[in-house]
N, C-alpha and C positions, 0 to 999 in steps of 0.2 A: 460256520465260525466255530470256535473252540469254547470251552467252559472258562469264562473269564474269572471264575472264583478259584480256579487252580492257579495259585501264584507261583508255580515252579517255572524255572527256566525252560525245562524240557517241554512243557505245555505251551507256554507263551510264545516261544520261538516258532511254533507252528503257525502263528498269525502271518508270518512272512509267506507261507504257502498258499494263502488265501488270495483270491481274485482282488486286484487293486480296487475295483469299484465296490466290491462287497466290504472291503476295509473301509473305504472312504465313506460309505453310507453309515457304517456303525460309529466311525470317529465323528462324523458330521452330526449324528444324532445327539451324541454326548455334547458336542460343541454348542449346538443350538439350544439344548436344554440349559446350558450355563450363560450363553451370551447372545442367543438369537443370531441375527445377521450382523452383528457389530464387528468391526475390526478396529482394534485399538492402535494408536500411535502416540508418540510424545514429541516434544520439541526439546532435543538434547544436543549437547556439545561433548564430543569425545576429546579428551586431552590425554596425550601419552607423553609424559615428561622426558623420558629417555629410552633409548634402544640398546643401551650398553648393559649386558647381562651377565651375571656370574655363573647361570646355568647355561647348559647347552642342550636344547631340545631339538631333536632331528626334524621334527615337523614344522618348526617355526622359521618363517622368512623375515620376521620383524626385527629380531635382535641383530646387532652388528656382528658379522662374521665374514668368512671368506666369499659368500654369495650376497652379502649386503655389506660392502666395505664403507659405509657411511655412518659412523657413530655420531651420536648427538646427545646433548644434555641441555634441556631448556633452563634458563634462568628463572628466578621467581618473578622477575618483571615481565619476561616473555610469557609466562603462564597467565599472569594477571591481564596482560594486553589481549591475549586470545580470549580470555573469559569475558572481558569487557565487550568485545566485538560480538560475541555470541549472545550475551546478555542484552545488548542493544537490539539484536535481531529477534528476540523473544524466547530465548532458551530458558527452559525452566529446570533443566537438570545438567550438572556437570558430571560426566562419566569419566572417571579418572583412573586409568590402568597404565602401569608402567612395567618396564623391565626390572629384573632384580639387580639394580645398579650397586656395585661394590663400593662406589665412591661416595654415596650419600650417607650422612650421619642419621641416627635414629630420629632425631628432632626435626630433620628436614621435611619429612612427609607431613608431620602434624602442624608445623608452621604454615605449610601451603594451605592445608585444609582450613585452618583457622583464619588465615588472611582472606581466603575465598569467602568464607562465611561472614566475616566482618564487613566485607565490601559488597556482598550480595546477600542480604539477610533472608530473603525468601526463596533462595535458590536451594534445590535438593542436590546434595552431594552423594553420589554413588561412586564408592571408591574402594580400592584394596581388594584384590582376589585373595582367596584363602591361600594361593601359592605365594603371594607377596607377604602375607601375614606369617606363613611359615618361614619364608626367607629372613624376615626380621627376627623371628625367634631363634633361628639357628645363628644369625650373624652377631645379634646383641644379647643373647642369653636372656630374653624376656619371655615370660609366660604367654600362651595364647590370650588368656584372659586380660592380662595387663595391656597387651597390645590392642585388643578390642576396646577396652575401656578408654584408652588414650585416643582411639579413633573417635569414639562418641564424644568425648570431652572436647576434641578439636573441631566438631561439626559434622562428621560423616553420618548420614542419615540411613543409608542402606548399603549393602554389599553386592557387587556383581557376581555372576556365577562362574567366572573363568577359573582355570587351572584344574578343573575336574578331569578334563580329557577323557579317558576311559578307566573305569574302575577295575582294572585287572593288572596286578602288579608285574606279571611277566612282560606284558605289552608295555607298561610304563617304564619298565627297566630298559626296554629297547628304544622307546621313543622320547623319554624325558627322564632318564636316570638322574637321581639326585634331587628332583623336584618333590613337592609335598606328596606324601603317600595318600592313597585312597582314604584309608582309615583317619588320617589327620585332616584331610579336607572336610570330611564329614564332621569330625569333632569340632573344628573351628566354626562351621556353620551351626552346629548344635549349640555351642556356647553363645554365639551371636543371637540366636533365636531365644535362648533363655534370658537374654537381656531385654527382651521385648522388641527386637529388631527384625526387619525382613531382609530376605536376600533372594537371589535367583540361583538356578543350577543349570550348568551346561553338560553337553556330552559331545565330544569330537568324534565324528564317525566318517567313515569312507576311506580309511588308511589301510592298517594291516589287521584291524580287529575283525572278528566274526560277529555274525548276528547274535549268537549266544552272549557275547560280551556286551553287546548293546542292551539285551534284555536284563542281564544281571545288574548293569549300571543303573537302568530305570528302577529296578526293584529296591536298590539301595537308596535312591532318592525317595521312593515311595514309603520305605520303612522309616526314614528320618522325618519325613512329613507327618507320618502317623504320630510320631512322638511329640513333635514340636510345632507343626503347622505354620512354620515360617518361611516357606518358599512361596513367592509370588508367581514365578514363572519357571517353566522348563524350556531350555533353548537347545535343540539339536543343531550343532555347529557343523557344517559341511567342511571336510578337510580341503584346504587349498594346495593344489599340487606343485606350484612353481616356487623356484628359489629356495629350496630346503634340501635336506639330506636323507629324506625318506624316498626310497626307490619304489614307488607305488605304480604298478602297471594297470591294475583294474580298478578304474575310477567308477563309482556308483552310477547306474542309469537314473534317469528321472523317476522311473517307476520305484526303483529301490529307495530313492530319497523320499518320495511321497509316502511310501509304505512305512518308512521309519517315523515319519512325522505322524501318520494316522495311529500307529502302534503306540507311540508316545502318549497320545490322547487317550487311548483305551487303557493302557497299563497305569497311567498316572491319573487316575480318576479323582485322586485327592489334591492334586495340584490344580489351582483354578485357571492357569493360563498357559497356553502352548504358543511359543513365539516362533514364527518363521522368519528368521533374521535375514533381511533382504541383503545384507552386506556380504553374506556367504553364499546365499542361494541365487542372487540376482533378483530384481524386482519381479519379473514375470513369474518365475517359479514360486516365489514367496506369495504372490497373489493366488496362484493355483492351489498352494498349500492350504489356503483358507477354506477350500472345499473339502479338505482332508483332516480336519481336526484342529488346525491352528486358528487363533483368533487375534493375533497380534503381529506386527511386522517391525517393531522397534520404532525408530524415529528419524529425525532429519540428519543427525550425526554431525553434519557440517564438514568435518574433515576426518577420514577414516584411514589410519595408518597400518593397522595390524593385518586385516584380511587382504587389503589391497597389495601388501607387500608380497603376498603369496599368489597374486594373479587375479583377485576379485576386482570387479569393475565398481568400486565403491569409494574411491579416493575423495571425491568432491561432495559426498553426501546427497541429499535430496531436499527439494524445497517442500514446505508445508503444502503449497498448492498442487505439487505434483502427486504427493501422497494421497491427498483427498481425491483428486481426479482419478487416479488409478484404482483406488478402492471403490469409488462410485461406479467406474466402468465395468468393474468385475461383478457388480450387482449386490455390493455390500454397503453398510452404513458406516462411514468413517466417524470414529469417535476419538477425540482428543482426551488423553488421559494424563494424570500425573504420574509420578514414579511409583506410587503405591497402588496404581490402578483405580483411583477415584476418577470418575467420569466428569470431565470439565465442559465439553461442548460436543454436540452432535452436528453432522453437516448433511 
């Protein structure tokens, strides 16, 4: 293994040259010191109000374009109806992420959040990626701080980690030109953390980026976490290769994926949780990843639109019972958590 105290990209990228099982042992040591054999999951409902988007990201299969000629906009009543069904099934979190819809007024977003909070007072609302915040900033000439304050006032409890993609501007210019910059993504989360709120951080990998870019991305998350302490979890998101405009020939192997998750755990020693998001990895690989530093697999989701549009087998979500049985079968302890990682029940 390398010197983990040398936090240079040139040093840390050498972790990829290590044997997979050597990396796994080191990542698992850190994981078990933090979480023992626990694997966290939650009962959540993903709500994606629209797929009509002002930005054109080459990696995205969700937004309405030539490869997805099915634009939609949910009405407020439709959103409430979906929320009611999920709440009746035990959902404790509404995870609300949308496209950058040019048709919505500024107030539309906050009216939705407030209505959901008024109707489901004990629900946790995780909503608005930093990319969405940046879109509102550009479209309505509002400061980041004003938008974030309006989010809190309307009932948003935490922010998801989407929109980070990869923190290299040359690559971003190719895969998501016009979207929030790396610096602004980090600034938005820094402001959110300064307000006493928590968020997650993601990294989209397996497309045109190199290993060095992944390490640099992790180090920027680590640096902000040192300053603010506001990140709950880091989520390496595996790029989904179908129905988009990136011509990616070399898809990462299972070994490369597991190494990336293990390295995330090693490099991000100050971020408490590493999520192996089953909706991008598939449930089987997400469970294997729990042996390589991850300690969370996300939740029930109920209906997943974004990753499944790119080919992931995640459209219908998973049942609580399925998650519990899979975690137990893998030799771990299933732990139901809330959105802020407070433990609610062990199985």
